[in-house]
Structure formats: C-alpha cells, structure tokens
N, C-alpha and C positions, 0 to 999 in steps of 0.2 A: 795476629802475629803467629802464635805457636800452633794454633789449630791446623793450619796448613803445614807448618813445620813439624808438628807432632806426627802427622800421617807420613810425612817424608822420612822422619827419623825411624819410624816403625818399619817402613819399607826398606830402608837401608839396613836396619838391624836384621830383618828377616833375610834379606839378600845375602848377608854375610854369615848367616847361620848362627848368630849370636843370641844368647838369652838376655833377658833383662838384667840378670845377675852379672853376666859377663860385662855388659856395657857399664852398669853401675860401678863395678869394681875397677874397671879400666879408667872411668871418668872421675873416680873418687867421690861418688855420690851414692845414695841408697837406691836400690832397684825400684822400690815403690815410687820414688820421685821420678825416675825414668818412665815408669808406667803412666803416672799421672800426666806427665808432659806429652807422651805419645797420644794419650786419649783426649787431650785438650782440657783436662780438668784444672790444670794450672799452666801458667805461661812459662815460668822458668826465667831466671835472669839470663842475660846474654852470655855471661861467662859460663853458666851451666850448659847452655846449648853448645857453646864453643867446645867445652870439655867432652860432651857427648859426641859431637861431630869428629873430634880428634880420636876418641875411643873407637869410633866406627871406621877409622881410616879415611875420613872424608874432610880432613882439615882444609882441603882446597875449596870447600863450600862455605867456609866461615865468612869470607867477604860477600858472598851471595846473601847469606843470612843477614849480615850487617846492613847491606843495601836495602833489604826488605824492611828492616826496622826504621830506616830513615825516609822511605818513600812516602809521599803525601797520601793521606787516607781520607776517605769519605766517611761522613757520619750519618747514622740513621737517627733522626729525631722525629717524634710525633707525640701528639696528645690524643688520648681517647676520651671521647665525651660519652655520657651515659646512654646516648641514643645509638652509639655504634653497635651494629649487629654483633652478637657474641662470636659467631664463626669468624667474622672479619677481624675482630679484636684479637682473637686467639692466633690467627694467622700473623698479624702484625707482631704480636709478642714472640711468637716462634721465630720470625725473621730476625727480630732484634737479638734474641738469644743466640741464633746461629751466627750472627754478625759478631757478637761479643766472644763467642767461642772460636771465631775465625774460620768457621766452616761455610760461610756464605761466600761463594766465589763470584767473580765478576760476571761469569756466564750465567749463573743462576739469577743474579741481580738483574741483568739485562733481559732475561726471559720473563721474570716477574713484571718488570717495567712494561714490556711489550704486551703482556696479558692484561695488566691493569689499564693500559691505554686503549684497549679494544672497546668498541661500542657494541652493545647488543643489537641484533638485527631489528629493524623497525617493522 
C-alpha cells in the first residue's frame, strides 16, 4: 500500500520544494513520521496519508489513494523446506519482503514469473 505511495509522496514533496518539516507541520504530524512513510518503513493510517496529500496540495489524489486501498490484492505465500537451495530461499524471502513493503510492482512480478517459467536449454 504505502510503499508505492511513499515514493509518490516523496516525489510530490520534492516537486513542490517542501521539506519533511514543512509537510509534517502542515499535516499536523511529526516529520519523522512523514519520513518513515516515504521510505516505506511504516504504512501510515489512511487519514495520515490524506493529511499529507492535503499538505502537499494534492487533495485531489485522495480518492486515488482510497481506491488503491480497496482494490483486490494478490498474496505471496510459500513454504521453504530444508532442501531449498540457500540462494533460492533468500530470493523468495527478499521477494516477500519487497511485497510487504509494497515495492514489488506488477511489472517486476510478471518479469520474475516469466524468468521462473523458463526452461534451461537441453
């Protein structure tokens, strides 16, 4: 959820020449909270994101954010068994973490799926 929105909020803030402190003050939240949301460390409640968008002069994007919250999501679930090669297990864990942070895009997911579906030459 925020992962993608965190990067979007950061881009909006930079585009408007505002500091973290400026946005936090205008939104009525602490600037470290704004920073953590931008970096994807925390998700932030919807009303917090609404306040940040309003502070950035992007209140017109609130409905876009709300639509993002309600759209269907895919889940990544897997079980690692002791015989899973270490590098492959690490890659799966990294993918899961990227998904949880919201930085796993549909394009990345499709690319990974296509690579995993390839067969080695005989």
